[in-house]
N, CA, C and O atoms as a MOPAC input file, in Angstrom:
PM7 MOZYME 1SCF
protein

 N    117.23700 1    96.06600 1    80.12500 1
 C    116.07800 1    95.94600 1    80.99900 1
 C    116.32200 1    96.80700 1    82.24200 1
 O    117.38200 1    96.73000 1    82.86200 1
 N    115.35500 1    97.60600 1    82.58800 1
 C    115.49100 1    98.49500 1    83.74800 1
 C    115.02800 1    97.77200 1    85.00300 1
 O    114.63900 1    96.60500 1    84.95100 1
 N    115.07100 1    98.46500 1    86.11800 1
 C    114.56900 1    97.87300 1    87.36100 1
 C    113.04500 1    97.82600 1    87.38300 1
 O    112.44800 1    97.40900 1    88.37600 1
 N    112.41900 1    98.25000 1    86.29500 1
 C    110.96100 1    98.21500 1    86.21400 1
 C    110.44600 1    96.81400 1    85.94100 1
 O    109.28400 1    96.51300 1    86.21400 1
 N    111.29800 1    95.95800 1    85.40700 1
 C    110.93200 1    94.57100 1    85.12600 1
 C    112.13100 1    93.69600 1    85.48800 1
 O    113.26300 1    93.99000 1    85.10500 1
 N    111.87300 1    92.62600 1    86.22200 1
 C    112.94900 1    91.75100 1    86.68100 1
 C    113.00300 1    90.47900 1    85.84800 1
 O    111.98700 1    89.81700 1    85.63600 1
 N    114.20700 1    90.14300 1    85.37600 1
 C    114.42100 1    88.88500 1    84.66100 1
 C    114.19900 1    87.71300 1    85.62200 1
 O    114.46600 1    87.82700 1    86.81800 1
 N    113.71600 1    86.60300 1    85.10100 1
 C    113.53500 1    85.40200 1    85.90800 1
 C    112.22100 1    85.35800 1    86.66300 1
 O    111.95000 1    84.39900 1    87.38600 1
 N    111.40100 1    86.38900 1    86.50000 1
 C    110.07200 1    86.41700 1    87.11000 1
 C    109.05200 1    86.14800 1    86.01600 1
 O    109.34500 1    86.32800 1    84.83400 1
 N    107.85500 1    85.71900 1    86.40100 1
 C    106.73500 1    85.57900 1    85.47100 1
 C    105.75400 1    86.71300 1    85.75000 1
 O    105.62300 1    87.16600 1    86.88700 1
 N    105.06600 1    87.16900 1    84.69900 1
 C    104.19200 1    88.33600 1    84.81800 1
 C    102.79200 1    88.04400 1    84.27000 1
 O    102.63200 1    87.30500 1    83.29800 1
 N    101.77800 1    88.64300 1    84.91800 1
 C    100.39900 1    88.52000 1    84.44700 1
 C     99.99100 1    89.80700 1    83.74200 1
 O    100.62000 1    90.84900 1    83.92400 1
 N     98.94300 1    89.72900 1    82.94400 1
 C     98.43000 1    90.91800 1    82.26700 1
 C     97.80700 1    91.88800 1    83.25400 1
 O     97.62600 1    93.06400 1    82.93700 1
 N     97.47400 1    91.40900 1    84.45200 1
 C     96.91100 1    92.29700 1    85.48500 1
 C     98.01100 1    92.84100 1    86.40300 1
 O     97.72700 1    93.37000 1    87.47800 1
 N     99.27400 1    92.70600 1    85.96600 1
 C    100.42800 1    93.37000 1    86.59300 1
 C    100.88800 1    92.77200 1    87.91700 1
 O    101.43800 1    93.47700 1    88.76300 1
 N    100.66300 1    91.48300 1    88.09400 1
 C    101.27700 1    90.77900 1    89.21100 1
 C    102.49900 1    90.03600 1    88.69000 1
 O    102.59900 1    89.73300 1    87.50100 1
 N    103.43000 1    89.74700 1    89.60300 1
 C    104.59100 1    88.92800 1    89.25300 1
 C    104.65300 1    87.73200 1    90.19000 1
 O    104.10100 1    87.74200 1    91.29100 1
 N    105.33800 1    86.70800 1    89.71900 1
 C    105.60800 1    85.54600 1    90.56800 1
 C    107.03200 1    85.09400 1    90.28300 1
 O    107.46200 1    84.99900 1    89.13300 1
 N    107.74700 1    84.81900 1    91.36500 1
 C    109.09700 1    84.26800 1    91.28600 1
 C    109.00800 1    82.86800 1    91.87800 1
 O    108.59000 1    82.70200 1    93.02300 1
 N    109.39800 1    81.86800 1    91.10700 1
 C    109.24700 1    80.47700 1    91.52300 1
 C    110.58100 1    79.89900 1    91.96800 1
 O    111.58400 1    79.98900 1    91.26000 1
 N    110.57200 1    79.29700 1    93.16900 1
 C    111.73900 1    78.59200 1    93.69700 1
 C    111.24100 1    77.34400 1    94.42300 1
 O    110.48300 1    77.43400 1    95.38900 1
 N    111.67500 1    76.18600 1    93.94600 1
 C    111.34300 1    74.90400 1    94.58200 1
 C    109.84200 1    74.70500 1    94.79800 1
 O    109.41500 1    74.25800 1    95.86200 1
 N    109.05000 1    75.03700 1    93.78300 1
 C    107.60600 1    74.82100 1    93.85400 1
 C    106.84700 1    75.85100 1    94.66600 1
 O    105.63800 1    75.72600 1    94.86400 1
 N    107.56000 1    76.88100 1    95.14200 1
 C    106.93300 1    77.95900 1    95.90600 1
 C    106.97600 1    79.21900 1    95.04500 1
 O    108.03100 1    79.59900 1    94.53800 1
 N    105.82100 1    79.85900 1    94.88500 1
 C    105.75000 1    81.09800 1    94.12300 1
 C    105.58800 1    82.28700 1    95.05100 1
 O    104.62700 1    82.36000 1    95.81700 1
 N    106.52800 1    83.21900 1    94.98300 1
 C    106.40200 1    84.47600 1    95.71700 1
 C    105.69000 1    85.45400 1    94.79500 1
 O    106.08200 1    85.62600 1    93.64100 1
 N    104.63100 1    86.10400 1    95.31100 1
 C    103.77100 1    86.94300 1    94.48400 1
 C    103.81600 1    88.39400 1    94.95100 1
 O    103.78900 1    88.67600 1    96.14900 1
 N    103.88600 1    89.30900 1    93.98300 1
 C    103.82300 1    90.73800 1    94.25700 1
 C    103.24000 1    91.45800 1    93.06200 1
 O    102.75900 1    90.83200 1    92.11700 1
 N    103.28500 1    92.78900 1    93.11000 1
 C    102.83600 1    93.56400 1    91.95700 1
 C    104.04800 1    94.24200 1    91.31700 1
 O    105.07500 1    94.46100 1    91.95900 1
 N    103.89800 1    94.56100 1    90.06000 1
 C    105.00600 1    95.10500 1    89.29300 1
 C    105.27700 1    96.57000 1    89.62900 1
 O    104.44900 1    97.26000 1    90.22400 1
 N    106.44600 1    97.01100 1    89.23400 1
 C    106.79300 1    98.42700 1    89.35000 1
 C    105.72900 1    99.27000 1    88.65300 1
 O    105.29500 1   100.29400 1    89.18100 1
 N    105.31000 1    98.83300 1    87.46500 1
 C    104.28200 1    99.55200 1    86.70100 1
 C    103.00000 1    99.68200 1    87.52900 1
 O    102.42200 1   100.76700 1    87.60000 1
 N    102.55500 1    98.59800 1    88.14800 1
 C    101.30500 1    98.61600 1    88.91600 1
 C    101.39400 1    99.56900 1    90.10100 1
 O    100.49000 1   100.37600 1    90.32000 1
 N    102.47600 1    99.48100 1    90.86400 1
 C    102.58300 1   100.36600 1    92.03500 1
 C    102.70300 1   101.82200 1    91.58900 1
 O    102.22300 1   102.72200 1    92.27800 1
 N    103.34000 1   102.05600 1    90.44200 1
 C    103.48100 1   103.40700 1    89.91300 1
 C    102.11200 1   103.97600 1    89.51700 1
 O    101.82500 1   105.14900 1    89.75800 1
 N    101.28100 1   103.14000 1    88.91400 1
 C     99.93300 1   103.56400 1    88.51300 1
 C     99.06000 1   103.85300 1    89.73300 1
 O     98.24600 1   104.77600 1    89.71800 1
 N     99.23400 1   103.06000 1    90.78500 1
 C     98.41300 1   103.23300 1    91.99500 1
 C     98.81100 1   104.46800 1    92.78900 1
 O     97.95500 1   105.10200 1    93.40700 1
 N    100.06500 1   104.81600 1    92.78600 1
 C    100.53500 1   105.90700 1    93.63700 1
 C    100.86600 1   105.35600 1    95.02200 1
 O    101.03600 1   104.14900 1    95.19300 1
 N    100.95400 1   106.23500 1    95.99400 1
 C    101.37800 1   105.84000 1    97.34300 1
 C    100.37900 1   104.87800 1    97.97500 1
 O     99.22800 1   105.23400 1    98.22700 1
 N    100.83500 1   103.65900 1    98.22400 1
 C     99.98200 1   102.62600 1    98.82200 1
 C     99.99200 1   102.80200 1   100.33300 1
 O    101.05000 1   102.84500 1   100.96200 1
 N     98.79400 1   102.90300 1   100.90700 1
 C     98.66500 1   103.19700 1   102.33700 1
 C     98.08800 1   102.03300 1   103.14100 1
 O     98.12100 1   102.05500 1   104.37200 1
 N     97.55600 1   101.00900 1   102.44800 1
 C     96.94500 1    99.88400 1   103.15900 1
 C     96.97300 1    98.64400 1   102.28400 1
 O     96.73100 1    98.71600 1   101.07900 1
 N     97.26900 1    97.50500 1   102.89800 1
 C     97.17300 1    96.21100 1   102.22600 1
 C     96.35100 1    95.29100 1   103.12400 1
 O     96.68600 1    95.08700 1   104.29100 1
 N     95.28700 1    94.74500 1   102.57700 1
 C     94.42100 1    93.84400 1   103.33000 1
 C     95.20300 1    92.60100 1   103.75500 1
 O     96.04000 1    92.09200 1   103.01100 1
 N     94.91200 1    92.13000 1   104.95800 1
 C     95.61100 1    90.95600 1   105.48800 1
 C     95.30100 1    89.71300 1   104.64800 1
 O     94.16500 1    89.49800 1   104.22600 1
 N     96.31600 1    88.92100 1   104.42200 1
 C     96.19400 1    87.64100 1   103.72300 1
 C     96.36000 1    86.55200 1   104.77300 1
 O     97.23700 1    86.64600 1   105.63200 1
 N     95.53500 1    85.53200 1   104.71200 1
 C     95.59000 1    84.45400 1   105.70400 1
 C     96.39700 1    83.26900 1   105.17400 1
 O     96.17400 1    82.80800 1   104.05400 1
 N     97.33400 1    82.78100 1   105.98800 1
 C     98.03500 1    81.55600 1   105.60200 1
 C     97.03200 1    80.41000 1   105.64100 1
 O     96.06000 1    80.44100 1   106.39600 1
 N     97.28400 1    79.39900 1   104.81600 1
 C     96.37900 1    78.25500 1   104.73800 1
 C     95.27100 1    78.43900 1   103.72400 1
 O     94.54100 1    77.49100 1   103.43400 1
 N     95.12800 1    79.63600 1   103.17800 1
 C     94.10500 1    79.90600 1   102.17500 1
 C     94.47700 1    79.20400 1   100.87100 1
 O     95.61500 1    79.28900 1   100.41000 1
 N     93.50900 1    78.51400 1   100.28800 1
 C     93.70900 1    77.87200 1    98.98000 1
 C     93.13100 1    78.78400 1    97.91100 1
 O     91.98000 1    79.21200 1    97.99800 1
 N     93.94200 1    79.07600 1    96.90100 1
 C     93.54200 1    79.98900 1    95.83000 1
 C     93.69800 1    79.33200 1    94.47000 1
 O     94.58400 1    78.50500 1    94.25700 1
 N     92.82200 1    79.71400 1    93.56200 1
 C     92.96200 1    79.31700 1    92.16300 1
 C     93.48100 1    80.50400 1    91.38400 1
 O     93.20700 1    81.65300 1    91.73000 1
 N     94.22900 1    80.22500 1    90.33400 1
 C     94.76200 1    81.28700 1    89.48100 1
 C     93.64100 1    82.26000 1    89.12800 1
 O     92.56600 1    81.85200 1    88.68800 1
 N     93.90600 1    83.54800 1    89.32600 1
 C     92.91400 1    84.57500 1    89.01200 1
 C     92.07100 1    85.01200 1    90.19400 1
 O     91.37100 1    86.02000 1    90.11000 1
 N     92.12400 1    84.26500 1    91.30600 1
 C     91.39700 1    84.66900 1    92.51300 1
 C     92.02000 1    85.92700 1    93.10300 1
 O     93.18800 1    86.22800 1    92.85300 1
 N     91.23600 1    86.65900 1    93.88600 1
 C     91.76500 1    87.82600 1    94.58500 1
 C     92.65100 1    87.35800 1    95.73300 1
 O     92.21700 1    86.60600 1    96.60600 1
 N     93.89200 1    87.81300 1    95.71400 1
 C     94.84400 1    87.50900 1    96.78000 1
 C     94.67400 1    88.49300 1    97.92800 1
 O     94.65500 1    88.10400 1    99.09600 1
 N     94.55100 1    89.76900 1    97.58500 1
 C     94.40500 1    90.82500 1    98.58200 1
 C     93.86900 1    92.06400 1    97.88400 1
 O     93.67600 1    92.08300 1    96.66900 1
 N     93.63600 1    93.09100 1    98.67800 1
 C     93.22700 1    94.39000 1    98.16700 1
 C     94.18800 1    95.42100 1    98.74400 1
 O     94.54700 1    95.35500 1    99.92000 1
 N     94.59700 1    96.36200 1    97.92200 1
 C     95.43300 1    97.45700 1    98.41200 1
 C     94.70900 1    98.77600 1    98.18700 1
 O     93.92000 1    98.93100 1    97.25500 1
 N     95.00400 1    99.71600 1    99.07100 1
 C     94.45600 1   101.06000 1    98.93200 1
 C     95.61400 1   102.02700 1    98.78000 1
 O     96.61700 1   101.95700 1    99.49000 1
 N     95.44000 1   102.93100 1    97.82800 1
 C     96.44400 1   103.97500 1    97.63900 1
 C     95.74900 1   105.32200 1    97.74500 1
 O     94.53500 1   105.39800 1    97.93300 1
 N     96.52500 1   106.36700 1    97.62200 1
 C     95.94300 1   107.70000 1    97.66200 1
 C     95.03500 1   107.93600 1    96.44500 1
 O     94.19300 1   108.83400 1    96.46300 1
 N     95.20600 1   107.13300 1    95.39400 1
 C     94.42700 1   107.29600 1    94.16700 1
 C     93.24500 1   106.33800 1    94.04800 1
 O     92.20200 1   106.70500 1    93.50600 1
 N     93.40400 1   105.09900 1    94.55600 1
 C     92.41100 1   104.06800 1    94.23300 1
 C     92.49500 1   102.88400 1    95.18500 1
 O     93.42700 1   102.75600 1    95.97900 1
 N     91.49000 1   102.02500 1    95.07800 1
 C     91.50500 1   100.72000 1    95.72400 1
 C     91.64900 1    99.70900 1    94.59500 1
 O     90.95200 1    99.79800 1    93.58400 1
 N     92.55100 1    98.74900 1    94.76500 1
 C     92.80300 1    97.78000 1    93.69200 1
 C     92.86700 1    96.37000 1    94.24800 1
 O     93.45000 1    96.12500 1    95.30400 1
 N     92.25500 1    95.44700 1    93.51400 1
 C     92.38600 1    94.03700 1    93.85100 1
 C     93.68500 1    93.51900 1    93.26400 1
 O     94.07100 1    93.88000 1    92.15200 1
 N     94.35000 1    92.67000 1    94.02700 1
 C     95.55700 1    91.99100 1    93.56500 1
 C     95.16800 1    90.53200 1    93.36200 1
 O     94.65800 1    89.88600 1    94.27800 1
 N     95.40700 1    90.02100 1    92.17100 1
 C     95.01100 1    88.65400 1    91.82600 1
 C     96.21400 1    87.73000 1    91.89900 1
 O     97.35200 1    88.15700 1    91.70100 1
 N     95.95500 1    86.46500 1    92.18400 1
 C     97.04600 1    85.49600 1    92.19600 1
 C     97.27100 1    84.94600 1    90.78300 1
 O     96.32800 1    84.48900 1    90.13800 1
 N     98.51200 1    84.99000 1    90.30600 1
 C     98.80300 1    84.47000 1    88.96900 1
 C     99.00100 1    82.95100 1    88.95300 1
 O     99.20800 1    82.35700 1    87.89500 1
 N     98.93600 1    82.33100 1    90.13600 1
 C     99.13900 1    80.88100 1    90.25100 1
 C     98.13700 1    80.30800 1    91.25500 1
 O     97.59800 1    81.03400 1    92.09000 1
 N     97.89900 1    79.01200 1    91.16300 1
 C     97.02800 1    78.30800 1    92.11600 1
 C     97.87100 1    77.65700 1    93.20100 1
 O     99.01900 1    77.27500 1    92.97600 1
 N     97.27000 1    77.53900 1    94.39300 1
 C     97.96400 1    76.85400 1    95.47700 1
 C     97.52900 1    77.34800 1    96.84300 1
 O     96.50700 1    78.01700 1    96.99400 1
 N     98.34000 1    76.99500 1    97.83800 1
 C     98.04800 1    77.33100 1    99.22600 1
 C     99.01400 1    78.40900 1    99.71800 1
 O    100.22600 1    78.30800 1    99.53000 1
 N     98.45600 1    79.43600 1   100.34700 1
 C     99.28400 1    80.48700 1   100.93900 1
 C    100.00800 1    79.89000 1   102.13900 1
 O     99.37300 1    79.46100 1   103.10200 1
 N    101.34300 1    79.86300 1   102.08100 1
 C    102.11700 1    79.28000 1   103.18100 1
 C    102.86600 1    80.33100 1   103.99100 1
 O    103.34000 1    80.05100 1   105.09200 1
 N    102.97400 1    81.54600 1   103.44200 1
 C    103.64800 1    82.62200 1   104.17400 1
 C    103.13000 1    83.95300 1   103.65800 1
 O    102.90000 1    84.12200 1   102.46000 1
 N    102.94900 1    84.90100 1   104.58000 1
 C    102.58600 1    86.25600 1   104.17700 1
 C    103.68300 1    87.20700 1   104.62700 1
 O    104.41700 1    86.92900 1   105.57600 1
 N    103.78100 1    88.31700 1   103.94100 1
 C    104.82900 1    89.28400 1   104.22300 1
 C    104.37400 1    90.26400 1   105.29900 1
 O    103.60900 1    91.18800 1   105.02200 1
 N    104.84100 1    90.06200 1   106.51000 1
 C    104.49200 1    90.92900 1   107.62300 1
 C    105.00600 1    92.35000 1   107.44900 1
 O    104.43600 1    93.29200 1   108.00000 1
 N    106.08100 1    92.50900 1   106.68400 1
 C    106.62900 1    93.84600 1   106.44200 1
 C    105.58600 1    94.71400 1   105.74400 1
 O    105.38800 1    95.87100 1   106.11500 1
 N    104.91800 1    94.15600 1   104.73300 1
 C    103.90900 1    94.90700 1   103.97700 1
 C    102.70200 1    95.22300 1   104.85200 1
 O    102.12300 1    96.30400 1   104.73800 1
 N    102.31700 1    94.29200 1   105.72400 1
 C    101.17800 1    94.53700 1   106.61300 1
 C    101.44600 1    95.73700 1   107.52200 1
 O    100.55200 1    96.54600 1   107.76900 1
 N    102.67000 1    95.84700 1   108.01600 1
 C    103.03500 1    96.93500 1   108.92400 1
 C    103.44500 1    98.20800 1   108.19900 1
 O    103.31200 1    99.30300 1   108.74500 1
 N    103.94300 1    98.07400 1   106.97500 1
 C    104.45400 1    99.21800 1   106.22400 1
 C    104.15100 1    99.04500 1   104.73500 1
 O    105.03300 1    98.67200 1   103.96200 1
 N    102.89400 1    99.31800 1   104.32500 1
 C    102.50500 1    99.11600 1   102.91900 1
 C    103.33500 1    99.92800 1   101.92800 1
 O    103.35000 1    99.61000 1   100.73800 1
 N    104.02500 1   100.96900 1   102.39400 1
 C    104.84800 1   101.76700 1   101.47500 1
 C    105.98500 1   100.93600 1   100.88400 1
 O    106.57400 1   101.33000 1    99.87800 1
 N    106.30000 1    99.79300 1   101.49300 1
 C    107.33000 1    98.90200 1   100.93700 1
 C    106.96100 1    98.43400 1    99.52900 1
 O    107.83800 1    98.14800 1    98.71400 1
 N    105.65900 1    98.35800 1    99.25000 1
 C    105.20800 1    97.94700 1    97.91600 1
 C    105.69700 1    98.96300 1    96.88300 1
 O    106.12500 1    98.58900 1    95.79200 1
 N    105.63100 1   100.24600 1    97.23300 1
 C    106.11500 1   101.30300 1    96.33400 1
 C    107.63400 1   101.34400 1    96.30400 1
 O    108.23100 1   101.49300 1    95.23800 1
 N    108.25800 1   101.21500 1    97.45900 1
 C    109.70600 1   101.38500 1    97.56400 1
 C    110.48800 1   100.22500 1    96.95700 1
 O    111.56200 1   100.42500 1    96.39000 1
 N    109.95000 1    99.01400 1    97.07700 1
 C    110.71000 1    97.82200 1    96.67000 1
 C    109.75400 1    96.73100 1    96.16900 1
 O    109.64900 1    95.67200 1    96.78900 1
 N    109.05200 1    96.98500 1    95.04100 1
 C    108.01800 1    96.04400 1    94.59900 1
 C    108.52600 1    94.63400 1    94.30300 1
 O    107.76100 1    93.67400 1    94.40100 1
 N    109.81800 1    94.49200 1    93.93900 1
 C    110.35400 1    93.16500 1    93.62800 1
 C    111.17500 1    92.58100 1    94.78100 1
 O    111.71200 1    91.47800 1    94.67300 1
 N    111.26700 1    93.31500 1    95.86400 1
 C    112.02700 1    92.86100 1    97.03100 1
 C    111.12100 1    92.76000 1    98.24400 1
 O    110.30100 1    91.84700 1    98.33700 1
 N    111.26600 1    93.70600 1    99.18100 1
 C    110.48600 1    93.67900 1   100.41500 1
 C    108.99400 1    93.88000 1   100.21300 1
 O    108.22500 1    93.68200 1   101.15300 1
 N    108.55500 1    94.26800 1    99.00900 1
 C    107.15100 1    94.56200 1    98.75800 1
 C    106.29900 1    93.39300 1    98.31100 1
 O    105.17700 1    93.60100 1    97.84800 1
 N    106.79200 1    92.16900 1    98.43300 1
 C    105.99900 1    91.00100 1    98.02800 1
 C    104.82800 1    90.79400 1    99.00000 1
 O    104.84800 1    91.28800 1   100.12800 1
 N    103.80500 1    90.05100 1    98.53900 1
 C    102.59800 1    89.83300 1    99.34100 1
 C    102.56400 1    88.47500 1   100.03400 1
 O    102.34100 1    88.38900 1   101.24200 1
 N    102.78800 1    87.41800 1    99.26000 1
 C    102.60600 1    86.06900 1    99.81800 1
 C    103.46700 1    85.06100 1    99.08400 1
 O    103.86600 1    85.26000 1    97.93600 1
 N    103.74100 1    83.96900 1    99.78900 1
 C    104.38500 1    82.80500 1    99.17500 1
 C    103.31600 1    81.72000 1    99.07500 1
 O    102.60500 1    81.43300 1   100.03800 1
 N    103.22200 1    81.13300 1    97.89900 1
 C    102.17400 1    80.16300 1    97.60900 1
 C    102.81100 1    78.85100 1    97.17600 1
 O    103.61200 1    78.81300 1    96.24200 1
 N    102.44100 1    77.76800 1    97.87400 1
 C    102.87500 1    76.43200 1    97.45600 1
 C    102.02300 1    76.06000 1    96.25200 1
 O    100.81600 1    75.84700 1    96.35700 1
 N    102.68600 1    75.99000 1    95.11000 1
 C    101.96100 1    75.83400 1    93.85200 1
 C    101.33500 1    74.44700 1    93.71300 1
 O    101.97900 1    73.42600 1    93.95800 1
 N    100.06500 1    74.44000 1    93.31300 1
 C     99.38800 1    73.16500 1    93.06700 1
 C     99.46100 1    72.77600 1    91.59500 1
 O     99.21500 1    71.62100 1    91.24700 1
 N     99.79600 1    73.72400 1    90.73300 1
 C     99.89300 1    73.44700 1    89.29700 1
 C    101.01600 1    74.28300 1    88.68100 1
 O    100.75400 1    75.32600 1    88.08100 1
 N    102.26600 1    73.83100 1    88.82700 1
 C    103.40600 1    74.60600 1    88.30400 1
 C    103.32400 1    74.90100 1    86.80300 1
 O    103.96300 1    75.83500 1    86.31900 1
 N    102.54800 1    74.11500 1    86.07700 1
 C    102.40900 1    74.32900 1    84.63300 1
 C    101.76800 1    75.68700 1    84.31700 1
 O    101.90400 1    76.19100 1    83.20300 1
 N    101.07400 1    76.27300 1    85.28800 1
 C    100.40400 1    77.55900 1    85.05100 1
 C    101.37700 1    78.66700 1    84.67400 1
 O    100.98800 1    79.63700 1    84.02400 1
 N    102.63000 1    78.53400 1    85.07100 1
 C    103.59900 1    79.58400 1    84.73200 1
 C    103.76700 1    79.71200 1    83.21800 1
 O    104.16700 1    80.76700 1    82.72700 1
 N    103.46400 1    78.64600 1    82.47800 1
 C    103.57700 1    78.69100 1    81.01700 1
 C    102.57900 1    79.66600 1    80.40000 1
 O    102.75700 1    80.11500 1    79.26800 1
 N    101.51400 1    79.99300 1    81.16500 1
 C    100.48700 1    80.91500 1    80.67900 1
 C    100.84000 1    82.36800 1    81.00900 1
 O    100.13000 1    83.28600 1    80.59700 1
 N    101.92300 1    82.58000 1    81.74100 1
 C    102.34100 1    83.92500 1    82.13200 1
 C    103.41300 1    84.45200 1    81.18200 1
 O    103.95800 1    83.70600 1    80.36800 1
 N    103.70800 1    85.73900 1    81.29500 1
 C    104.67800 1    86.37500 1    80.41600 1
 C    106.07400 1    86.37600 1    81.02800 1
 O    106.23300 1    86.41500 1    82.24800 1
 N    107.07000 1    86.33300 1    80.16800 1
 C    108.45600 1    86.52900 1    80.58900 1
 C    108.68100 1    88.02600 1    80.81200 1
 O    107.81000 1    88.83900 1    80.50500 1
 N    109.83900 1    88.38500 1    81.34300 1
 C    110.17600 1    89.80000 1    81.55100 1
 C    110.13000 1    90.57300 1    80.23600 1
 O    109.57200 1    91.66800 1    80.18200 1
 N    110.70900 1    90.01600 1    79.18500 1
 C    110.71200 1    90.73600 1    77.90100 1
 C    109.30700 1    90.84400 1    77.32000 1
 O    108.94900 1    91.87900 1    76.75800 1
 N    108.50100 1    89.78100 1    77.45100 1
 C    107.11200 1    89.83200 1    76.96500 1
 C    106.31100 1    90.88200 1    77.73300 1
 O    105.52700 1    91.62400 1    77.14100 1
 N    106.50800 1    90.94200 1    79.05100 1
 C    105.79000 1    91.91700 1    79.87000 1
 C    106.22300 1    93.34200 1    79.51000 1
 O    105.38700 1    94.24100 1    79.41900 1
 N    107.51800 1    93.54400 1    79.30900 1
 C    108.02300 1    94.86800 1    78.92000 1
 C    107.37800 1    95.31800 1    77.61700 1
 O    106.99300 1    96.47800 1    77.47200 1
 N    107.26400 1    94.40100 1    76.68200 1
 C    106.63900 1    94.71300 1    75.39600 1
 C    105.15300 1    94.98500 1    75.58300 1
 O    104.61500 1    95.92000 1    74.99100 1
 N    104.48300 1    94.17300 1    76.40200 1
 C    103.05200 1    94.32400 1    76.68000 1
 C    102.75300 1    95.70200 1    77.26400 1
 O    101.78700 1    96.35100 1    76.86400 1
 N    103.56800 1    96.14300 1    78.19800 1
 C    103.35500 1    97.42800 1    78.87300 1
 C    104.12600 1    98.57000 1    78.22500 1
 O    104.05300 1    99.70500 1    78.69600 1
 N    104.85800 1    98.29300 1    77.16000 1
 C    105.64300 1    99.31300 1    76.44000 1
 C    106.62600 1   100.01000 1    77.38400 1
 O    106.73600 1   101.23700 1    77.38300 1
 N    107.33400 1    99.22200 1    78.18300 1
 C    108.28900 1    99.77300 1    79.14500 1
 C    109.67000 1    99.88600 1    78.52800 1
 O    110.60800 1   100.33100 1    79.19000 1

């Protein structure tokens, strides 16, 4: 497995990832997604306290190529946003599984992760 897909994360078909720790899901986009978008120059602000359902728009990013909606792969309340990305959206390209995350969500339905893909399933889905 390359650095394009991280073990221990869950993946959506719309190319978001979630890493779950103690009922909190950290959400970002995959290496594949940021690669397809190109250089990301803007990420719309996410508000803490926002309640989201799986599949809702979490934020919007703009790149030199396109504007893309980022969807939440889990339901819950946004409890933390990544200020690094707000100030430096290029972090999404540079470190999509590290400093490039968007938000931490207190999960309201942890069972939803069962509907997401594992790293190997996502690699197969995207032919990585």
